[in-house]
N, C-alpha and C positions, 0 to 999 in steps of 0.2 A: 668901321661904321656899322651900326645896326640898321639893316635895311627896313625891318619891320617898324622901328621907331620913326625912321625918316618918312615912310609911307603914311603912318598915322599923323605925323605933323603936316604932311602935304595934304592929307584929307581934311585937315582942319583949316587949310588955307595958307600954309606957310610956303611961299613961293621959293625961298632959298632951298628948302628941303626937296621940293619937286625938281629944281635945277640940279641938285646933287644926285638925285636918282637918275635923271636923264644923262648926266655926265658919266655915271658909272656904266650905263648901258649903251652909250653912243657908238662905240666900236662894234658891238654885237648888232646893233640896229643897222649900221651901214653894211656889215657883212651879209645879213639876211636880205636887205634890200638889193644889194648888188647881185646876190644869188638869183633873185627873182626878176630883176630888171637889168637891162643891158646898158642903159644910158645913165650917166651920173646925174644929169639934171632931173630925170625921173626919180632916181633914188632920193635925191634931195627933197623933191616935192613930196614923196611918200613919207619920208621921215618927218618933215615939217607938219604934214597933215596928221600923222600919227601922234606927234607930241601935242598938237593942239587938241585933238580928240581926247587924249589921255588926261590932259590938264582939265578939260571941262567935265570929264566923267570920273575922275579919280575918287570922288565921294561914293560912287557906285561900286567900287572894288570891295568885294566882301572879305577877302582874305589877303591881308597885306603881304603875307609870305610869298604869294604868287604874282607879285608885281611884274617881274621880268616876263613871265609867260603871258600875262595879260597884255603888257605893252607890245610884245612881239606878235601876238595875235592881231592886235589893232594894226600894226605895221603890215603884216601879211595881207590883211584885208585891203589896206590902202594900195599895196603893190598890185594886188589882183585887180583892183578897180582901174588903176593906171594901165595895167596890161590889157584889160578889156578895151579901154579907150584907144590904145595904140595898136591894137591887134592887126589892123589892116594897113597901117602905115609902115613903110620900109625905108630906112635911111640909105640912100644911094651910096654914101661914103662907106658904110659898114659892108656893103656888098663888094666894093672895089678895092678896099684896103684891109685885108685880114690882118689882125694883130697877133703877134707872137709875144708871149710874156717872157719874163726872165727865166722861168722854169723850163723853157725850151719845148722840144717836140712832145714830151710826155703830157705837158699841160694842154697843148693843142689837140692831141689825140683824145684826152679826157673830155675836153670841151666838145669835140666833134661827136664823140659817143653820146654824151649827154644831150646834144642837140637832136640826135636821131631818136632817142627814147621818147615815149609818151611824156607829155608835160608834167604830169603828177609824179611819175617815177623820177624824172630828172630833178624836180624840185626837192623831193624827199632825199635823194642820194646826195645832192649838193649840200643841203642843210645838215645832214648827218656826217658825211665823210669829209666835206671841205670846210664847212663852217663850224664843225664840232658841236652842234646842238645835240644834247643828250636825248636818249630815248624817252626819258621821263618828261623833259621839256617838250619834245615833239608830241607826246601823248596829250599834254595839256594844250598845246597850240592847236592841234587838230581835233581836240575834244574827243579822243578815242582812248582805248586802253593801251597800256604798254605792249601787251601781246599783239594787239592789232598792228601797232607801229612796227614791231619786229617782223610780223608776217609781211606787211607791205614792203619793208626793206629787203627781206629775203626774195620776194617776188620781183622787185625792181632789179636786184642784183642778178637774178636768174635771167630776166629779160635782157639786161645789159650784156651778160655773157653770150646769150643766144644771138643777139644782134651783132655783137662784135665777131663771133665765130662765123656767122653767115657772111659778114662783110669781108673778112679776111679770106675766107674760102672762095668767094666770088672774085675778088680782085687778083688772087694769085693761084696759079696752078702749075706745079712742076717748075717753080722758080721764075715763071714769066707771067706777065700780065695777060689777061684774057682779052 
């Protein structure tokens, strides 16, 4: 399927073409939303709002080739909006029942490290390393150059290494807990 042709059809009002475009991107949309939000209901809300906004604004998309990036940028904005609304709300169940995924301890350790990092570092590392969003796509999403994204990724990785090293050094000394 030629994405550019589908986008142009959708811009002319073809609903089926817009649905096809969304179906192609739905898994990526969920992965991005899930990276930025912890609650599936919030992810669902963000995706729905992003689809509605994209549908109403698709005629404003200047370059059909960048539909995916444009859609993900809308989604990230929606996720950020929901995150701001929920910032002070903490779900008691999430505090009392930690979840371990099928990937085991490594996944839990990665999630713990990412939760300690500053929010922007955590988001960027998740999008790049876990959700496999390319540097080019990240540059378009963040509206920055690819070199800026590479620099941010390098700094976020260095920050993660530093925090991880400090955490391990603090917890263990000569084989026993401090």
